[in-house]
ROVOPA-210014 format. One record per residue (C-alpha): y, z, x; residue in one letter. Coordinates in steps of 0.001 Angstrom, whole numbers, padded with zeros to 6 digits, always signed. Layout:
BEGIN
YZXA
...
***
This chain:
BEGIN
-013964+000554+023020M
-011603-002100+021659A
-008297-000745+020378T
-005261-002320+018775H
-002125-000409+017774R
+000924-001803+016069E
+004074-000390+014471S
+006804-002140+012561R
+009437-001691+009892D
+008781-003668+006716I
+011196-004432+003893A
+008986-003029+001126R
+008396+000490-000169S
+005547+002642+001203P
+003879+002697-002229G
+003963-001103-002519W
+002377-001592+000909L
-000117+001210+000333F
-001362-000453-002850D
-001850-003803-001106I
-003759-002261+001822V
-005866-000175-000591A
-006839-003268-002642D
-009806-004124-000421V
-011486-006437-002924E
-008555-008876-002563R
-008847-009122+001254Y
-010866-012386+001169P
-007813-014051-000428E
-005643-013601+002671F
-007634-012247+005650L
-009490-015144+007316P
-012584-013314+008621L
-013247-011363+005439I
-015713-013353+003355R
-016336-010630+000746A
-015377-007032+000025A
-016780-004993-002830K
-016233-001375-003748I
-019698+000060-004358V
-018722+003661-005155K
-015450+005341-006147R
-014385+008939-005555H
-011188+010740-006539E
-009255+009819-003371N
-011710+007515-001635A
-014102+004625-002088Y
-017079+003112-000313E
-017082-000599+000414T
-019519-003287+001453E
-017705-005981+003437Q
-018877-009294+004841S
-017316-010877+007900L
-017474-014638+008316A
-018638-015236+011895L
-018836-018995+012110G
-021969-019988+010212L
-023186-016389+010145M
-022158-013460+007995T
-022185-009832+009100H
-022260-007142+006407R
-021217-003576+006981F
-020323-000524+004916N
-017230+001604+005195S
-015562+004588+003554R
-011845+004490+002783T
-009859+007692+002295V
-006587+007339+000389L
-003582+009644+000783D
-001112+007816-001477R
+001461+006699-000427P
+001293+008072+003126R
-001966+006988+004746A
-005238+005101+004514I
-008201+005747+006817T
-011232+003462+006980V
-014341+004670+008800I
-017689+002972+009194S
-020841+004778+010189E
-022765+001535+009865D
-025515+001160+012475R
-023695-001868+013936S
-020966+000360+015360F
-020825+003288+017737R
-017308+003856+016420H
-015177+002089+013798F
-011915+003456+012493E
-008788+001909+011007I
-005726+004027+010288R
-002657+002970+008352W
+000379+005208+007887S
+003438+004454+005785F
+006718+006321+006327S
+009736+005774+004080P
+012927+004412+005609L
+015938+003121+003699A
+015505+002174+000040E
+012448-000078-000382D
+011682-000138+003369H
+009018+001655+005345C
+007673+002110+008836H
+004018+001069+009185V
+001671+002279+011910D
-001688+000502+012213F
-004555+001408+014550T
-007990-000161+014894L
-010563+001482+017188D
-013906-000259+017326C
-016986-000121+019513E
-020094-002113+018686A
-023611-000802+019100R
-025158-004203+018518S
-025217-006498+021577L
-024606-009382+019186F
-021362-007809+017940L
-019775-006974+021318I
-018561-010551+022013P
-017738-011030+018314V
-015400-008049+018418I
-013722-009330+021579Q
-013422-012964+020475V
-012872-012708+016693L
-012137-009226+015394I
-009553-008065+017941M
-007478-011263+017614P
-007632-010773+013822M
-006413-007199+014303A
-003317-008465+016101T
-002352-010428+012984S
-003392-007911+010317M
-000036-006195+009841V
+001646-009597+009564S
-000947-010737+007017A
-000373-007651+004876F
+003400-007958+005223E
+003275-011609+004088S
+000990-010651+001197R
+003351-007827+000157A
+006371-010133+000078H
+004507-012929-001744A
+003232-010552-004439L
+006672-008964-004818A
+008370-012333-005275V
+005645-013394-007750A
+006319-010164-009691A
+010029-011010-009851G
+011173-008513-007228C
+013924-009707-004907P
+012882-010816-001431D
+013799-007674+000514A
+013613-009590+003808R
+016466-011869+002717Q
+018509-008941+001388A
+018094-007149+004739S
+019306-010235+006621Q
+022321-010623+004308D
+023617-007106+005055N
***
């Protein structure tokens, strides 16, 4: 099973980061391998998504279920036939004002022989940059919304 774990402190509030991670339909705008993501069914604290990964000239579609525990945690699980196991966990813990500690875990094991090298060559390297991609997205959206750049304020103190 391929696993990636990462933790870091980010100069944005847990709620702000939670909302960006929960906005799956915007992933194609800033995550390179995500070609499409569409919520196909909504529940009170969850949604089901169909996602498409861009794998060179090919596209791989899979379904997932996302459980939301705002603003503390997001869990994404896929029982798609392509995977023996697929789980992403995000947790957001408040720190100082407008800062939070983020824990990210991706556990993935392919069932499909086609996907095993894809996970090793494409998906796991993407996982190592996911927290950074979401952090950059959070700061860009905050600045666009007129919020001060919390990274600069942290460096000034």
